[in-house]
N, C-alpha and C positions, 0 to 999 in steps of 0.2 A: 233388339226391340225396345222402344222407350218404356212401355209398361213393365216389361220384365225387369228392366234396369231399376225402375222406380220401386218395385217390390224388394229387390236385392238391397237398395239403398236404405230402405225402412228397416229391414232385418239388421243390417249393419249398424244403423244408427242406435237401435235398441240394445245391441250388444250381443246377438247371437253368434258366438264363435266357439263351437264345441265339437268334439268328435261326433260324427254322424249327422250333424247339422250345422252347416256353416253358410254364411251368406254368399260366399264366392262360388260354391259348387251345388247350392240347393237346387232342386227341381222347381221350376216355375211353370205351371200350366196356364196358358192364356187362351180362353175360348171366345174372345171378343172379335166380332166380325162386323163388316159393314152392313148398314141397313138395306133391306131388300127394296128393289125399285117399286114394288107393289105397295109397301107400307109408306115409303117416302111420297108416293103420289097421293096418298090419302091424307097425309098430315102437313104437307108444304103448300102454302097458299100459291095460287097461280099455276098449279099443276093439276093434271087429271081432268076428269069430266066436268067437274064443278069448280071452276077456277077461282070463284069467289070464296070457297071454303078452304080452310087450313087451320088445323088445331096446333100446330107446332108439335115437336116430338117431346111430349111432356109425361109419358106414361111411366108408372112404376109397376113392375110385376113382382108379386111376392107369393110364395106358398108352394104347396105340394099336396097331393091327395093323401089323406090320412083318415082313419076312422075315429080320431079324437072328438069329433063334433058331427052332428047330423048334416052339416053343410059340407062335410068331407075336406074341411080346411084345418089348419093348425089352430088349436085352441087359443094361442096368444093372439092371433089375428082376429078371430071371432070376438073374443072378449074385448079386445081393444076397440073394435068397431061398435060394440054394444055400449061401451062407456061414452063414446061420442055421440 
């Protein structure tokens, strides 16, 4: 797979070649999958119920639930939003 090979190439380039961790036989977990048809329908112009709409696939998802803040988001994310 192209993404797994890219990960191996980066590790090789930065020089990780040691017992227990080597770019040739390291474990690479790839959880990337295609976009669901339901999401694609909502973000691609010319598709779905409202064909004039389409935002493009521009979202970034960040975070996890934590008790660091009242918002239940990581403190780094909450504080960075407050600065802006």
